[in-house]
Biopython code that builds the backbone (N, CA, C, O; Angstrom):
import numpy as np
from Bio.PDB.StructureBuilder import StructureBuilder

atoms = [
    (1, "MET", "N", (0.850, -1.171, 0.000)),
    (1, "MET", "CA", (0.000, 0.000, 0.000)),
    (1, "MET", "C", (0.898, 1.238, 0.000)),
    (1, "MET", "O", (1.968, 1.245, 0.610)),
    (2, "LYS", "N", (0.452, 2.265, -0.682)),
    (2, "LYS", "CA", (1.199, 3.512, -0.761)),
    (2, "LYS", "C", (0.367, 4.631, -0.140)),
    (2, "LYS", "O", (-0.839, 4.730, -0.366)),
    (3, "ALA", "N", (1.037, 5.469, 0.644)),
    (3, "ALA", "CA", (0.392, 6.623, 1.272)),
    (3, "ALA", "C", (0.911, 7.901, 0.636)),
    (3, "ALA", "O", (2.042, 7.960, 0.154)),
    (4, "GLN", "N", (0.065, 8.917, 0.643)),
    (4, "GLN", "CA", (0.456, 10.217, 0.115)),
    (4, "GLN", "C", (-0.198, 11.311, 0.941)),
    (4, "GLN", "O", (-1.362, 11.204, 1.329)),
    (5, "VAL", "N", (0.571, 12.370, 1.208)),
    (5, "VAL", "CA", (0.037, 13.557, 1.866)),
    (5, "VAL", "C", (-0.012, 14.651, 0.815)),
    (5, "VAL", "O", (1.020, 15.065, 0.286)),
    (6, "GLU", "N", (-1.207, 15.112, 0.518)),
    (6, "GLU", "CA", (-1.401, 16.124, -0.514)),
    (6, "GLU", "C", (-1.213, 17.526, 0.061)),
    (6, "GLU", "O", (-1.079, 17.691, 1.273)),
    (7, "ASP", "N", (-1.204, 18.526, -0.804)),
    (7, "ASP", "CA", (-1.097, 19.921, -0.368)),
    (7, "ASP", "C", (-2.231, 20.260, 0.584)),
    (7, "ASP", "O", (-3.353, 19.779, 0.426)),
    (8, "GLY", "N", (-1.932, 21.084, 1.565)),
    (8, "GLY", "CA", (-2.954, 21.515, 2.509)),
    (8, "GLY", "C", (-2.719, 21.013, 3.914)),
    (8, "GLY", "O", (-3.530, 21.266, 4.805)),
    (9, "CYS", "N", (-1.616, 20.299, 4.133)),
    (9, "CYS", "CA", (-1.295, 19.794, 5.470)),
    (9, "CYS", "C", (-1.196, 20.971, 6.441)),
    (9, "CYS", "O", (-0.595, 21.999, 6.126)),
    (10, "VAL", "N", (-1.789, 20.811, 7.622)),
    (10, "VAL", "CA", (-1.750, 21.857, 8.646)),
    (10, "VAL", "C", (-0.763, 21.516, 9.766)),
    (10, "VAL", "O", (-0.734, 22.197, 10.791)),
    (11, "ALA", "N", (0.032, 20.485, 9.581)),
    (11, "ALA", "CA", (1.095, 20.088, 10.515)),
    (11, "ALA", "C", (0.585, 19.828, 11.921)),
    (11, "ALA", "O", (1.219, 20.221, 12.900)),
    (12, "CYS", "N", (-0.561, 19.165, 12.023)),
    (12, "CYS", "CA", (-1.122, 18.877, 13.341)),
    (12, "CYS", "C", (-0.411, 17.711, 14.013)),
    (12, "CYS", "O", (-0.383, 17.627, 15.241)),
    (13, "GLY", "N", (0.164, 16.810, 13.221)),
    (13, "GLY", "CA", (0.906, 15.678, 13.770)),
    (13, "GLY", "C", (0.083, 14.432, 14.032)),
    (13, "GLY", "O", (0.614, 13.447, 14.545)),
    (14, "ALA", "N", (-1.193, 14.446, 13.694)),
    (14, "ALA", "CA", (-2.041, 13.281, 13.949)),
    (14, "ALA", "C", (-1.534, 12.042, 13.207)),
    (14, "ALA", "O", (-1.509, 10.950, 13.775)),
    (15, "CYS", "N", (-1.136, 12.201, 11.961)),
    (15, "CYS", "CA", (-0.669, 11.048, 11.190)),
    (15, "CYS", "C", (0.669, 10.529, 11.710)),
    (15, "CYS", "O", (0.898, 9.321, 11.764)),
    (16, "VAL", "N", (1.539, 11.445, 12.088)),
    (16, "VAL", "CA", (2.847, 11.055, 12.618)),
    (16, "VAL", "C", (2.669, 10.295, 13.930)),
    (16, "VAL", "O", (3.368, 9.312, 14.179)),
    (17, "ALA", "N", (1.748, 10.741, 14.760)),
    (17, "ALA", "CA", (1.494, 10.069, 16.032)),
    (17, "ALA", "C", (0.860, 8.700, 15.820)),
    (17, "ALA", "O", (1.186, 7.746, 16.526)),
    (18, "ALA", "N", (-0.044, 8.601, 14.850)),
    (18, "ALA", "CA", (-0.752, 7.341, 14.617)),
    (18, "ALA", "C", (0.107, 6.298, 13.914)),
    (18, "ALA", "O", (-0.043, 5.102, 14.167)),
    (19, "CYS", "N", (1.005, 6.738, 13.034)),
    (19, "CYS", "CA", (1.779, 5.786, 12.236)),
    (19, "CYS", "C", (3.158, 6.348, 11.884)),
    (19, "CYS", "O", (3.397, 6.706, 10.731)),
    (20, "PRO", "N", (4.063, 6.430, 12.855)),
    (20, "PRO", "CA", (5.402, 6.970, 12.583)),
    (20, "PRO", "C", (6.240, 6.088, 11.657)),
    (20, "PRO", "O", (7.285, 6.517, 11.167)),
    (21, "GLU", "N", (5.789, 4.869, 11.421)),
    (21, "GLU", "CA", (6.503, 3.987, 10.493)),
    (21, "GLU", "C", (6.318, 4.417, 9.044)),
    (21, "GLU", "O", (7.061, 3.975, 8.168)),
    (22, "VAL", "N", (5.334, 5.277, 8.785)),
    (22, "VAL", "CA", (5.040, 5.721, 7.418)),
    (22, "VAL", "C", (5.114, 7.237, 7.273)),
    (22, "VAL", "O", (5.531, 7.735, 6.227)),
    (23, "PHE", "N", (4.714, 7.980, 8.308)),
    (23, "PHE", "CA", (4.639, 9.436, 8.223)),
    (23, "PHE", "C", (5.678, 10.108, 9.117)),
    (23, "PHE", "O", (6.011, 9.605, 10.189)),
    (24, "ARG", "N", (6.180, 11.248, 8.661)),
    (24, "ARG", "CA", (7.113, 12.066, 9.445)),
    (24, "ARG", "C", (6.945, 13.514, 9.001)),
    (24, "ARG", "O", (6.261, 13.799, 8.017)),
    (25, "PHE", "N", (7.575, 14.420, 9.736)),
    (25, "PHE", "CA", (7.582, 15.830, 9.345)),
    (25, "PHE", "C", (8.770, 16.086, 8.434)),
    (25, "PHE", "O", (9.869, 15.598, 8.693)),
    (26, "ASN", "N", (8.556, 16.851, 7.367)),
    (26, "ASN", "CA", (9.662, 17.210, 6.474)),
    (26, "ASN", "C", (10.320, 18.505, 6.966)),
    (26, "ASN", "O", (9.952, 19.028, 8.018)),
    (27, "ASP", "N", (11.264, 19.005, 6.227)),
    (27, "ASP", "CA", (12.002, 20.211, 6.620)),
    (27, "ASP", "C", (11.124, 21.457, 6.670)),
    (27, "ASP", "O", (11.470, 22.432, 7.336)),
    (28, "ASP", "N", (9.990, 21.433, 5.970)),
    (28, "ASP", "CA", (9.058, 22.563, 5.980)),
    (28, "ASP", "C", (8.050, 22.473, 7.121)),
    (28, "ASP", "O", (7.186, 23.339, 7.261)),
    (29, "GLY", "N", (8.162, 21.425, 7.934)),
    (29, "GLY", "CA", (7.259, 21.255, 9.066)),
    (29, "GLY", "C", (5.938, 20.612, 8.713)),
    (29, "GLY", "O", (5.047, 20.535, 9.559)),
    (30, "GLU", "N", (5.787, 20.146, 7.480)),
    (30, "GLU", "CA", (4.570, 19.475, 7.053)),
    (30, "GLU", "C", (4.791, 17.970, 7.082)),
    (30, "GLU", "O", (5.924, 17.497, 6.994)),
    (31, "ALA", "N", (3.711, 17.231, 7.205)),
    (31, "ALA", "CA", (3.803, 15.776, 7.202)),
    (31, "ALA", "C", (4.063, 15.273, 5.795)),
    (31, "ALA", "O", (3.647, 15.883, 4.810)),
    (32, "GLU", "N", (4.763, 14.140, 5.722)),
    (32, "GLU", "CA", (4.992, 13.471, 4.449)),
    (32, "GLU", "C", (4.998, 11.971, 4.684)),
    (32, "GLU", "O", (5.318, 11.498, 5.775)),
    (33, "ALA", "N", (4.643, 11.241, 3.653)),
    (33, "ALA", "CA", (4.746, 9.789, 3.691)),
    (33, "ALA", "C", (6.131, 9.447, 3.159)),
    (33, "ALA", "O", (6.458, 9.765, 2.016)),
    (34, "TYR", "N", (6.933, 8.807, 3.979)),
    (34, "TYR", "CA", (8.314, 8.534, 3.576)),
    (34, "TYR", "C", (8.587, 7.058, 3.322)),
    (34, "TYR", "O", (9.689, 6.703, 2.905)),
    (35, "ALA", "N", (7.617, 6.200, 3.563)),
    (35, "ALA", "CA", (7.828, 4.772, 3.380)),
    (35, "ALA", "C", (6.548, 4.117, 2.863)),
    (35, "ALA", "O", (5.443, 4.610, 3.091)),
    (36, "GLU", "N", (6.722, 3.013, 2.174)),
    (36, "GLU", "CA", (5.570, 2.203, 1.776)),
    (36, "GLU", "C", (4.891, 1.685, 3.044)),
    (36, "GLU", "O", (5.534, 1.508, 4.079)),
    (37, "VAL", "N", (3.605, 1.449, 2.950)),
    (37, "VAL", "CA", (2.853, 0.923, 4.083)),
    (37, "VAL", "C", (2.969, -0.599, 4.058)),
    (37, "VAL", "O", (2.374, -1.260, 3.207)),
    (38, "ALA", "N", (3.732, -1.143, 4.989)),
    (38, "ALA", "CA", (3.866, -2.592, 5.110)),
    (38, "ALA", "C", (2.542, -3.170, 5.613)),
    (38, "ALA", "O", (1.792, -2.474, 6.298)),
    (39, "PRO", "N", (2.246, -4.413, 5.288)),
    (39, "PRO", "CA", (0.974, -5.003, 5.705)),
    (39, "PRO", "C", (0.686, -4.863, 7.204)),
    (39, "PRO", "O", (-0.464, -4.664, 7.594)),
    (40, "GLU", "N", (1.693, -4.964, 8.024)),
    (40, "GLU", "CA", (1.476, -4.874, 9.468)),
    (40, "GLU", "C", (1.146, -3.457, 9.940)),
    (40, "GLU", "O", (0.736, -3.272, 11.085)),
    (41, "TYR", "N", (1.321, -2.451, 9.069)),
    (41, "TYR", "CA", (1.013, -1.062, 9.426)),
    (41, "TYR", "C", (-0.200, -0.504, 8.683)),
    (41, "TYR", "O", (-0.501, 0.683, 8.803)),
    (42, "GLU", "N", (-0.894, -1.337, 7.926)),
    (42, "GLU", "CA", (-2.053, -0.853, 7.178)),
    (42, "GLU", "C", (-3.121, -0.262, 8.090)),
    (42, "GLU", "O", (-3.681, 0.791, 7.783)),
    (43, "TYR", "N", (-3.409, -0.924, 9.203)),
    (43, "TYR", "CA", (-4.431, -0.424, 10.120)),
    (43, "TYR", "C", (-4.010, 0.930, 10.690)),
    (43, "TYR", "O", (-4.830, 1.844, 10.772)),
    (44, "ALA", "N", (-2.752, 1.070, 11.080)),
    (44, "ALA", "CA", (-2.263, 2.336, 11.631)),
    (44, "ALA", "C", (-2.298, 3.441, 10.573)),
    (44, "ALA", "O", (-2.613, 4.588, 10.890)),
    (45, "ALA", "N", (-1.980, 3.109, 9.330)),
    (45, "ALA", "CA", (-2.031, 4.101, 8.246)),
    (45, "ALA", "C", (-3.466, 4.551, 7.997)),
    (45, "ALA", "O", (-3.714, 5.728, 7.734)),
    (46, "GLU", "N", (-4.404, 3.625, 8.079)),
    (46, "GLU", "CA", (-5.814, 3.987, 7.929)),
    (46, "GLU", "C", (-6.262, 4.890, 9.085)),
    (46, "GLU", "O", (-7.022, 5.835, 8.877)),
    (47, "GLU", "N", (-5.792, 4.598, 10.298)),
    (47, "GLU", "CA", (-6.094, 5.462, 11.445)),
    (47, "GLU", "C", (-5.520, 6.863, 11.222)),
    (47, "GLU", "O", (-6.167, 7.860, 11.540)),
    (48, "ALA", "N", (-4.315, 6.934, 10.681)),
    (48, "ALA", "CA", (-3.689, 8.224, 10.399)),
    (48, "ALA", "C", (-4.514, 9.011, 9.391)),
    (48, "ALA", "O", (-4.756, 10.203, 9.575)),
    (49, "ARG", "N", (-4.944, 8.344, 8.329)),
    (49, "ARG", "CA", (-5.788, 8.994, 7.316)),
    (49, "ARG", "C", (-7.086, 9.506, 7.937)),
    (49, "ARG", "O", (-7.501, 10.636, 7.679)),
    (50, "ASP", "N", (-7.714, 8.682, 8.744)),
    (50, "ASP", "CA", (-8.991, 9.048, 9.350)),
    (50, "ASP", "C", (-8.848, 10.156, 10.391)),
    (50, "ASP", "O", (-9.798, 10.900, 10.633)),
    (51, "ALA", "N", (-7.666, 10.275, 11.011)),
    (51, "ALA", "CA", (-7.439, 11.295, 12.033)),
    (51, "ALA", "C", (-7.066, 12.654, 11.449)),
    (51, "ALA", "O", (-7.057, 13.653, 12.170)),
    (52, "CYS", "N", (-6.759, 12.705, 10.160)),
    (52, "CYS", "CA", (-6.347, 13.957, 9.530)),
    (52, "CYS", "C", (-7.513, 14.950, 9.515)),
    (52, "CYS", "O", (-8.553, 14.669, 8.919)),
    (53, "PRO", "N", (-7.350, 16.103, 10.165)),
    (53, "PRO", "CA", (-8.460, 17.055, 10.237)),
    (53, "PRO", "C", (-8.780, 17.762, 8.920)),
    (53, "PRO", "O", (-9.860, 18.335, 8.774)),
    (54, "VAL", "N", (-7.858, 17.727, 7.965)),
    (54, "VAL", "CA", (-8.083, 18.394, 6.677)),
    (54, "VAL", "C", (-8.172, 17.415, 5.512)),
    (54, "VAL", "O", (-8.235, 17.828, 4.354)),
    (55, "SER", "N", (-8.179, 16.130, 5.812)),
    (55, "SER", "CA", (-8.373, 15.059, 4.812)),
    (55, "SER", "C", (-7.427, 15.150, 3.621)),
    (55, "SER", "O", (-7.871, 15.109, 2.474)),
    (56, "VAL", "N", (-6.126, 15.273, 3.882)),
    (56, "VAL", "CA", (-5.153, 15.354, 2.795)),
    (56, "VAL", "C", (-4.326, 14.076, 2.638)),
    (56, "VAL", "O", (-3.363, 14.055, 1.871)),
    (57, "ILE", "N", (-4.691, 13.021, 3.351)),
    (57, "ILE", "CA", (-3.958, 11.759, 3.261)),
    (57, "ILE", "C", (-4.760, 10.797, 2.407)),
    (57, "ILE", "O", (-5.960, 10.610, 2.610)),
    (58, "SER", "N", (-4.074, 10.188, 1.444)),
    (58, "SER", "CA", (-4.714, 9.152, 0.627)),
    (58, "SER", "C", (-3.884, 7.872, 0.705)),
    (58, "SER", "O", (-2.661, 7.907, 0.844)),
    (59, "LEU", "N", (-4.580, 6.755, 0.612)),
    (59, "LEU", "CA", (-3.948, 5.442, 0.624)),
    (59, "LEU", "C", (-4.381, 4.703, -0.629)),
    (59, "LEU", "O", (-5.558, 4.698, -0.987)),
    (60, "GLU", "N", (-3.414, 4.080, -1.291)),
    (60, "GLU", "CA", (-3.705, 3.342, -2.524)),
    (60, "GLU", "C", (-3.109, 1.947, -2.446)),
    (60, "GLU", "O", (-2.022, 1.748, -1.904)),
    (61, "GLY", "N", (-3.823, 1.008, -2.984)),
    (61, "GLY", "CA", (-3.300, -0.345, -3.095)),
    (61, "GLY", "C", (-3.792, -1.190, -2.032)),
    (61, "GLY", "O", (-3.449, -2.371, -1.972)),
]
sb = StructureBuilder()
sb.init_structure("model")
sb.init_model(0)
sb.init_chain("A")
sb.init_seg("    ")
for serial, (resi, resn, name, xyz) in enumerate(atoms, 1):
    if name == "N":
        sb.init_residue(resn, " ", resi, " ")
    sb.init_atom(name, np.array(xyz, "f"), 0.0, 1.0, " ", f" {name:<3s}", serial, name[0])
structure = sb.get_structure()
C-alpha cells in the first residue's frame, strides 16, 4: 500500500502520532509519507488517514 500527503497539510501531527513507520515531518514542518505501508502497518495508516483534520492523506493499493 502507498500513502500520500497532498497539499494543505496543517502540521497537526495526527498522522505522525498514529503511524510513525510511514509518516514524518519534512524540513518545511509538514507531514509526508516517507515509506511504503507494510501489511502490518495498514491499520495504523488507515487510522492516520482518518485522524487527519483536513483530509489530505490518501492510501492506494
